N, C-alpha and C positions, 0 to 999 in steps of 0.2 A: 593269147592273141600275139601275133608277130609284131614286135616293136621295132622293126628295122627302120621305120621312118623316124625314130628318135634321133638318129645320127644325122646331123645337118650336113647335107651335101651341097648346099649353096645354090640349089635351083628350085623352081616352083613345085615340082612334083615330089620334093623331098623336104617339105616344110616339117619341122619337128612336131611330135606329139608328146603328151605327158608321159613320163616314164612308167613302165609297168610297176615299178616299186612304189609308186604313189598310191595305187588303188587299194591294196590290202590294208593300208594304214588309215584310210578315211573312216569317218563315222559310218556305222553300218547302214544308216538310212541312205547315204549317198552311194554306197556300194550296191544296194538294192536298186537304186534309180538307174544304174548303168549296166546292170547284170545281163541284159539281153542284147547289148550292143554287138554289132557284127563286124566292126572294124575299130582300129585305134582312133581314127578321126571321129567316128560316130560316138564312141565312148566319151571322148573329150567334150564334144558338143553337148551331149546329154548332161554331163557333169556341170558344165558352165551354165546350162539352161536351168538345171535344178537349183544351183546355188543362187543364181540371180533372181529366180522366182521367189525363193525363200527369203531373200534380202528385203522383199517388200512387206513381209508379214511378221516381222519381229521388232516393231517400233519401240518396245520397251527395253530393247538391248542397245547399249551405247558404250562408247569408249572415249578416251581422251587422246587426241592426236594433234600434235603441234599446239598444245594448250587449248584446243577447241573441243567441245563436245560433239562427237560425230556418231552417226547411225550407220547401219549396215548396207544401205542402198547402193546397188551397182547398176552400171549400164553395160549391156552386152550387144554386140553386132556380129552375127555369123554371116559371112559372105561367101558366095560360091556361084559358079555358073548355074544356069537353069538345069533342073533335073539332076542335081548332085547329091541329093539326100538330106538337104537342110530342112525339109518339111517335117522330119521327125522331131525337130526342136519343139513342135507343138505339144508333144507328150508332156513336156515339163510343165505346161500350163495346167495339166490335170492335177498336179501336186497341190496346187493352191486354189483349184476351181471350187472346192466345197466351201471355202471361206467366202468367195465371191457370191456363191449361191445363197449362203446363209444371210449375207448382207442384203441381197435382193429380196429374200423372203421377209426380212425385217422391214424393208421398204414397202413391200406390198401390204403388210399388216398396218403400217403407219398410214398408208394411203387410204385403206379402208376406214380407219378411224377418222381420218381427215374428212372423207366424203360424208360420213355420218354427222360429224360435228358441223360441217358446212351446211348440210341439209337442215339441221336443227336451227342453225343461225338464220338461214334464209326464211325459214318458216316463222320464226318468233321475233325477228329483229324489229318489226313494226310495233309490237306490243311490249317490247322490253328494250329500252334505250341503253341499258347497261351491258347488253351483250357485246362481246368483242369478236370480230370476225376471226375465225381460226387461221393460223398460218399454215401454208402448204409445207409439208415436211421436206427437208433437204434430201437430195439423192444419196443413196448408200450403195457403194460398189467398191470392188477392189480393182477390177480391170477398167481403166479409163480409155475410152475410144480415141484412137489417134486421129481419126477423121473428124476433126473438131476445129472450132474457132479458138483463137488464143484465150479469149475471155471464157469460153465454154470449158476449155481444159482446166484453166486456173480455178474456175468456180467449182468444178467437180473435185479437184484436189482439196480445195478449202472445205467443201461440204463433208469430206470424208476424213476429218481431223488431220488435214494436211498430209495425207499419205495415200499411196496408190501405185499401180504399175501400168505402164503402157506395154502391151505384148502384141506385136504385129509381125507376122511372118512374110508380109509383103512390104518391103521398104518403101515402095511407091506410095502407099497410103499416107505415110507421114510426110513424104516429099511433097505430095500434092497439097497437103494441109499447110505446109510451110510456104508454098508458092502462092497460096490464095491471099486475097487482100486482108483478111481478118484471121488467118490461120497460122502466121509465123510466130510460134512460141519457142523458137530455138534459144532465145535469150533466157526464157524461163528454165529450159533444160540446163543451161550452163549454171544458172544460179542454184537450181535445186540440187545439183551434184554436191555442192558445198553447203547445203542447207541455208543458203542466203535468202533474205526476205524477197518475196515476189509481190508486187503491188499491181492492182488493176482497178478499173472503174466500171461498175455495172450501170449501164445507161438506163435500163428499165426502172431500177429503183433509185437511180442517181446516188449510188453508194460507193464510197471508196473502201476497198478491201485490201488488207495486207495479210499475206501468208507468212507468218513469222519464221517458221522452221520447216520448210517443205521436205518431205521424205518420199522421193520419187525413185522408183526403179524402172528400168527399161530393158526389154528384150526385143531385138529386131533381127530379121534376117532378110537377105536380098542379094541380088547379083552385084558384082563390082561396079557396074554402071549405076545401080541404085544408090550405092554408097557415095559415088561421085555427085549424084543429083542431090543427095541429102546434105553432104558435106563437101562442097566444091573444092575447098582448099585445106590442105593438112594444117595450115597455120590457124585455121578456125579453131577457137578454143574448145568447140564441141568434140572435135576428133580425139583430143588427148584425154577426154573424160570416159571414153569407151574402152572396154576390153574387146579386142577383135580376135576372131578365129576364122581363118581362111581355109575352107574346105576345097580339096582338089578333086575334080571329077575322076572317077575310076573308069577304066575302059571295059571291065568285065560286066556281063549281064548278071544281075542278082536274081536268084530263083525265088519268085514270090510264092511258090507252092512248097517251100521247104517245110518239112514236118518235124524237124528236130525240136521245135518248141511251138506247140499248138495253142498256147494260152493267148487270149486276146490282149494285146499290149495296152489298150485303153483300160481294160479291167485291172491289169497290173498297176497302172499308174493311179487309178481311182482308189485302189487299196492303200497305196502309199499316201494318197491324199486324205483318206480317212484317218490314217495314223497321225499325219501331221496336223490335221484339224483338231484332234484332241490335245496335242501339245500347244497349238495356237491358243486354245481356250485357257489352258493352264497359265500360259504367259500373260494373257490378257487380265487374268484375275490376280496377277502377282505385281509386286512393286518393280521398279526399274532394276535392271541387271547391268552392272558395270563389268565390261570385259577388259582385261589388262594383260600386258606381257611382262615377263621378268626382266630384270636389269640386264641379264646376259643376252636375252633375246633382243632387247633394245639396242645393245651394242652391236650385235651381229647385223641387225637391220641397217643401222647407221653405216657400218663398214661396207655392207653389200651395196647399198644404193649410192654411197659416195663413189665407190669404184665403178659402178655401172654408169653413173653420170660422167665420170672422167673418161670412161671408155668411149662413149658417144661424142664427147667433146673432142677426143683425139681423132675419131673417125671423120667427123664433119661438123659443120655448124649449121645444119639445115633445118633446125627447129624441132628436132625430135626430142630434145631435152625436156620439153614440157610433158611429153608422155612418160619419160623416166620419173619425173618428179611426182606425177599423179599416180604412177604405179606404186609409189610408197603408200599412199592413202588406200589404194585399191587392195594392196596386200594386207593392210590392217583390217579392212572390212572383210576380207576373206577369212582372216583369223577370227574375227567376231562371229562369223557364221558357223565355222567349224566348231568353235568352242561352245556355241549355243546348242548345236546338235549333240554335243557330248552330254549336255544337261538332259536332253530328251532321251539319250541312250541310257543314262544312269537310272532314270525313272525315280529319282529322289526329289525332295523338295527343291523348289527353285531358289537358288541363293541370291543374295544381294550383289555379290561380286564373284567373279570366276577368272582365274588366271589361265592363260593359254598353256596347254601342255607342250612339251618339246616335240612330240610326234606331230601335232597339228601345225606347229610352227614350221617344222621341217617340210610338211606337205605343201604349205604355201610357198616356201622357197623353191620347191620343185616345180611349181606352176609358173612362177614369175618369168623365168628365162624363156619359156615356151610362148607365153603371152607377148613377151617383148618381140620375139621373132615374127609372130603373126601381125602384130601392130606395125612392125617395120615393113612387112610386105605390103600392107594396105597403104601405108604412108607413101611409099614410092609410087603406088598406083595412082594416088591422088595427085602427086606432084608431077606425074607423067615423066619421071626421070628414067632414062634408059640406062640400065645397069647390066654389066656382063654377068653371066651365070645367074640369071633370074632377077634378083633385086638388090644385090650387094656390090659395092665398089671393091676394087682390088685391095684397097687398104683395109676395108672391113673384113674381107676374106682372109687377108694376111693375119690380122690380129686374132680372128677367131680360130685360125689354124694352129696357133701357138699351143703346144702341149703343156702339161703340168710343169715339167722341167725340161730345159733345153739349153743348148750351147749356141755360140755365134754361128758355128758351122750349120747347125740345124735351121736357124732362122734365115740364113742366107739361102739355103736350099729351098725353103718354103717361099721366100721372096721370088726366086727365079721361076718357080712354078706358076707364080701369079703375075709374072711379067714386070716385077718391081726391081729397080736397080739396087745394087749393094748399098750405096750411099744413102739412098732414100730409106731403105730398110733400117739402116743404122740410126737414122734420124727418128724413125717411128719408135724404135726400141728405147732410145735415150729419153724420149718424151714419156713413154709408158713407165719407165723407171722413176722419172721425176714425179709423176702423178701417183705413184704408189701401186699401180696395177701390176707391175713386175718388180720382183725383188732380186737384186744382184747378189747372189750368195758367194760368188768368187769371180775371178777374172774370166769374162766371156761365158759365164754360166748363170742361168736365170731360173726363177720360180714364178710361174703365172698364178697370181693370187686370185684371179677370177675363175680359175679352172674348177668346175664343180667336183665335190668330193666323190660322188658316185660315178663320175665319168660321163654324165648326161650333158648334152650340149643344149 
């Protein structure tokens, strides 16, 4: 697949995609999940869809992040103009659909038992005062409908051991729920991301309910306008909790009769779902699994995100820092999922603890810069900020154009191309050196410490 879109050109139709080097090092299950993709963007979307779907089904996997016990749950929003190919995100749903169906089958069986018990109770209650009316079983499902009241959504989450996924390919469904009198559960979304308690009151039973440790995953897709309807302001804490991926509409017509691969895609994904279902059952029968990273990986993450935060503090103070900080947690959750899939790949006994391999850690670090670019694009869409060359300020373009090693002459030349005065560029460089983003190796010679090792932007 041509990976020319990886090189960031600073405009909308050149948004970066995950590097080609990422995919061969992923767990085989994820490689299979994206094997039929017809473009880099579609491949990225299917990867993120698969990972986020899986994040909802491994509740016994946990890790310690910032001294808190966290689970793998992720929020994903794929945004694109209408008819841009985001509909294929639905295929990711099939990876976990068998789990949902098994829960619904269990629910059907419980309902049948309940009906029999209720019939027996109604028939014999007059003659036997000791009989207790049977309780209706709680709903069992994995996919929680987005078209729901806030109480209804929270109740379904609570009924399913505090876990579930909202998977909607039309963002308007959730938007309309949020706009209704009883449907705004955006506050619950924000709390669930950090597994914070959610409380609600059931009027029918006059019952106070607390969801102590919600484990909610979310997969949404919609047009940029639907993003704005759902999250009107980038400062809304909900925005920074999502991974965003911005699909760009391609002008060419895709041949729907292409016979190079004739296997039904639904069938392919159902086979993946069958495989994952067996692993899901194995995890359910096991004890909790703690995912950890090595001390070296921890130091690398600390250094990387410290510099990423400093970079955006240098670029502007527009509120994007919240995204950078939550990307730290998102990166750890990605690590948890990749490491868990390695357990599936090994086919061995489920361990009580597993440390992330260097290859999976490297995979996540290849994903984070790209996710940052796409979140940045959507961020400016929400803020309605007019930026030259798509979505970046001249300062941001200047900083991102700095190569691995460069001299004063080099950065002055870059600044002129961006319409930046020499003195202004000197000020930018001095601040970047002070914040540790640039290292001054000699007079007027610098090393860019944020420059990726493999050259990907």
